[in-house]
N, C-alpha and C positions, 0 to 999 in steps of 0.2 A: 645727584644719585650716583651710586657706584657704576663702574664701567659695565658690569654685567647687567645692571638695570637699564643703562642707556641702550645696550644692544637689544634688550627685549623690546623697549619702546621703538627702536629703529625698525626691528623686524615687524612689529605690529603696524607701524605707519606705512611700511612698504606694502604690507598685505592689504591695508585699507585703500591705499593709492591704486593698487592693481584692481581691486573690486570696483572703485569709482570709475577708473578708465574703462573697465569692461562694461559697466552699465552705460556709460556715455557712448561706447562703440555700438552696443545693442540698440540704443535709442536712435542713433544716427542711421543704422541699418533699417530699423522699422520705419523711420521717416522716409528714407529713399524708396523703400518698398511701397509705402503708401503713395508716394508721388508717382512711381511707375504704375501702380495699380490705378491711380486716378487718371493717368494718361491713357492707359488701356481702356478704361471705362469711357473716357471722353471719345477715343477713337471708335469704340463700339457704338456709342450714341450717334456719332457723325455718320457711320455707315448705315445705321438704321434710318436716320433722317434722309440720307440719299436714296435709300430704297423706297421710302414713302414718297419722296419727290418724284422718283422714277415712275411711280404708279399714277401717272397723270390720266386725264380723261380718256385719251386715245388708247393707252395701254389697258385701262380698265375695260373699255368697250371691247377691245380685241380679246382680252382674257375672258370676258363674259361670253362672247361669241364662241370661242374655242371650248369653253367649259360646257356650254349648251350642246354644241355639236358632239362633244365627247360622250356626254350622258346619253344622247339620242343614239349614237353609234353603238354604245355598249348594250343598250336595251333592245334595239331593233336591228343591229348589225347593218345599218346603212346610214347615209348622211342626207339630211334634208336638202333638196335642191333649192327650195325657197331661201333657206338660211344661207346657203352658199352664194346665191345670187345677191342677197342683201349684203353679205360680207364683202363680196367682190366690188359692189358699188361703193361701199364705204372705203375700201382700200384704195380704189382708183381715185376717188375724190380726195382722199388724204394725200395720195402720191402727187396729184396734180396741183394741189393748193397749199398744203401745210408742210409736207415732208421736206427735210433739209437735204435729202439725197438727190443727186441729179437724176434726170429722167432715165438715163441709160442704166443707172444702178437699179432703179425700180424695175425697168424692163428686164434686166438680167435676172433679177429675183423672180419675176414671173416665169422666166424661161426654165427655172428649176422645176416649177410645177409642170410646165409643158413637157419636160423630159420624163417626168413621172407618168404623165398622161400617155406618152409614147410607149413607155414600158408596160403600162396597163393594157394598151392595145396589142402589143406584140406577145405578151405572156398570158393573154386571155384573162386579164384582171387579177394577176398575182398581186399586183398593187391596184387598189380600186380607183376608178375614175374620180370618185369623190375626194380621195386623198390627194390626187394630183391637182384637182381644182382648188382644194383648200390651200395647198402649198403655193400655188400660183398667186392666190390672193394675199397670202401671208408674205410672199416674196415682194409683191408690190409695196406692201406696208413697211416691211423691214429693210428691204434692199438685199442684194445677193449675198453679201458676206454674213449678215446677221441670220438670214434664213438658212444658210448652210450650217451655221453653228447650231441652230435649233434642230435642224434635221439630223446632224451627227449625234447630238445628245439623244434625240428621240430613238434613233436606230440603236444606239448603245443600250438604252433602257429596254428596248424591245428584245434585244439579244439576251440581256440578263434575265428578263422575265421568261423568255422561251427556254433558257437553260434551266431555270429553277423548275418550270413545269415539266420538262423532260426528266429531270433527275427524280422528281416526286411522282413521275408516271401519271400525271394528271392531264397530259396533253399529248396528242399524237403528232407525228411529223407532218401529217397532211392538214392539220388544223391551222387556223389563221387567227392572229391577234388583231384586234382593232387598232389602227395606227393613231387615230386622232387623240386618244388620251395621252399617249406618249409625246405627241407633238405639243400638247398643252403643257405637260410637265417640262418639256424642253424649252418652251417659251418662258415659263416661270424661272427655270434655272438660268436661262440667258439673262433675264432682267436682273436677277439678284447678283449674279457674277459680274455683270457689267457695272453694277454700283460698287461692289466690293473692290474690284481690281482696277477701277478707273483711276 
């Protein structure tokens, strides 16, 4: 073919070569994205599995007790002494027989609740005695560092809820929020975050 024809064929071949290279590049990008997506999905499944494993019998019992106490506290604005006694017995039994924490970590966790009991006495129950008792039992079960994390989350949630109520003018400064539901949410968040960031 003439030189002009060869140049046309050459340009056509270069154009087709560029298209084929572009298609291969896009296919490779899709494959790598799929691999990354599969890795992310696998990581997500692993985290969900760890969360399920973390919900062992002990944590489910603790969560059940906390949920029951929270519902009772919301409905009647007090905490059942019988349930607190039962929870304390279970926590002490767990701390003495099953817990991996040393005894002094469990005792220090109980001291957190003891401090709240002292605050309740000094402030004429600005913090309820039941709340302090509950935190003492939870401290024996979790240990001091874990119960402090739960307590910090609970206080943060309470502060947020109080701020929302004040802004919407549905709550006076002299009103009090029940603490146990926020402790329950703090316990749930602690378990989930412990699985995710472990």
